[in-house]
N, C-alpha and C positions, 0 to 999 in steps of 0.2 A: 440813493436810502437806502439801509443797511435794512434786511428780514429781520423782523422779529421772530426768538424762536419759540417755534413750536413746539406746544406739550403733546408729550408720549411720542415725541422722532421715533425713535430706534425701533417703536412699536408699529407706530403706521409702515414705516419702509419694511420691516419686513413681511406685512403682508403684503406686498407690493413688488415682493422682489425677482419678482422672474421679469423684471423691467427695469433691470439694471443688471451693469455691466462688471463686473468684479476687475480690479486692479492684474495686468496680465505679466507675470513670471517674467513672457521675454512682449517686443513689440509685433502687438496685431497686421497681422499682413494681408486678412482676408478677413470675408464676413461670415468664412467656417466654426470659426469659434463660438461665437457665441448664435448665431443663427439659423445654424447647421446649414447654410447654403453659399454658391455663391454668391454677389451679387455686387453691384456699384456699392462704394459707400462713399454716404456722405455723412460729412462730418458739422456740425454748429458747437462755434466754440464761443461759452456765457449766453445757456441758455435759457435763462432763468427761469420761469412759473409752468415750461413747458409746453406753451402752446405753441408754436412758433412748430417746436419737434411734432410734437403729436401730429398737428396738418400736415405737413411737410412730406411725414413717413405715409400717411395714409391717401393723401394724392396720390404717392409713387409707387403701390405697392412692390413692386419690378426693383424697388432699393432698398438695402438695407441701411440703418441712417440711427448715429452716435450721438449724442446730446453730451455736450461737459457742462461742468458749472460748480463752481468752488466752494459758493453755498453748499453746505448740507438742507436746512431748511428751505430752501429752494427743491432742491431735489424731490424733497418729500411730497412737497403742492406738484410735480414734475408728474412721479411715477402716482402718485393718485391719480390725475388727471386722465393719463392712462388705462390706471383697473379701471375709471368709469368709464368708461370706453373699449373697453376689452369684447365685448359683446360684436363687434362693431368693426374695430381695428386690424390691421392684418397681422398686429406684431415684429410691423418691422421696424422697429423704434426701443433703442438701448439707454441709458442714462449710465454716468459716470461724477459721483463726487472728485472731481480732481480741475487744479488749475492749471492755466494753458503753461504755465514754467513743466510742465510732466508729461508736456507731448512728444518730444522724444523719446522716448522713452514707453510711452503707450503705443505708439502706431509706426513701423514699418514707414523709410522714405517709398516713397514711388505708391503709395498703396489707394492713396482718398482719391475720388471723381470729384468732387466740390464737399468746399470750405464754409460758410457761414457763420460772417461778424451781424452780428444785428442788436444794433443800438449798444455799442459796449461804454464803460462805465473812460468819461474825457478826461479824467484825470485832472482837472483844474486844474489846481493848485499848480505854482511853478512852483518849477525841478521838478517835479513828476513825471514829465513826458513818459519815460522813459517805461512807465508800467500800461502805456499807453496799451492797445493789444495790436497796434496800426504803425508802431513803430518796429523800425527796422529790422532787429533782434526777432521779433512775433512775425514778420512778414517771411524772414528767410527760412525758420521752422514752417510756417505753410507749405511756399512755396515747394520746399524737401519733400513734408508730405504729400503733396499732388502727384497725380500720374504725370505723364507726356498727355498734354490736353484738358488737364484739370482747372478746376475754375473756381479763383477767390471769389465770393459774394462779400458786400460792406454794405448795411445801411445804416442811417440813424439821421436825427435831427437834430447836430451840432452842426455849427457854419465852420468854428475854426476845428471844428475835430478832422472834417470833412477834407480842408483845407492843410493839416495836419501830413496828414496819408497820403495825399496828391505830393504834398512834397517832402516824403518820405518813400513811397513809390521813387519820384521821383531822380536823388539821390542815388539810387540801387539800381535806374537805367531801368528804370520797369513803366511803360507806358500798359491805364488801363485800355479792357477792348470799348468800354462802358461808361459816362460817366454822365449823368442828369443829376441838376439840383432838384427838381422834382419829380419824383417819379411818377407821383397822384395821375398825373399832368402830365404824364410822355407814354408814350408807344410802350412801353415797357410794362405796365401796371396792369398789364393783360398778365393772368399768371401769377402774380404778387400774393406772396402770402405773405398778411401781414403778423403781426407780435403784436401782444396787449401791451406794449408802448405805443406800438405805432397806429393802431385802434384810437387812442388816447392820443396820439399828439394831434391826427387829421380831424381829428372833433374840433379838433383847438382852431383849426386854417394852420398851423404850421405844415410846412412845407418838409419834405420827405428826403435825403441825398442818398444818392447808389452810386456805388460803381463797380462794376465784373473787370479780372485782372482773369487773363490765360496765363500757366502757367508759363516763365517765361526760359526759353532756352539757357540762357545768361542770365546772373545776377550778382551784383555786389555787396557786399554789408562796408560801406565809409565807416570810417572811426570818428565818432560824435563826437566833434565838436560844441565850442558853447555856444549858445545862438545869438546870432547878429539882433533875429528880430525877437527882441525880449517880452512887446505887445500882444504879439500870439500867446505867449503863457497865459498871459491874465486875461483874455480876451476870450474865451473856453468855459 
């Protein structure tokens, strides 16, 4: 669903600029630039309204958290949410108005400890699969940015997108370390931080899929061929 344009968005965002990270002239390679200290870097790609980023960074004050979101209006809400918590929040989160395609220019290879993909757009329309944030081209970006031993974490309510993601990983020769089709009924629920979407979906009785992938030592990005299983494209 497209975010409705926020009234006085630029003015509102200016009031919360302490929570923003400007686009770097050269790729970020540590937390020092925006946080003034060395710390593990966590990154959320597709931060939405910022609820997950604010909660996760608050729960982990020793890390520094970048939250990437392409929608300016979503970032307005995310920064305002952080500003509303300024008296109790450790201040270790920064929001960026950028798309996933810009990742190689934003962050240096091997600098991120953990990457989160939460309830990404499934791009259900037939032929749009290359736009999915778990398409092989994006997965290769994430693996390049992760440190050795770093982890990619993915959650979705969408059965088709989850199956697609597992297929993309398999095509790249990568095996997830954790896979569950019902996160909230699994041992992995403990310590799970919910997004706004997740809370809503769970309240409706929907199951949440989750997987984690440790940065592989090697991977391949096979050439993209026309998919034989066209039904999958229409079932997302």
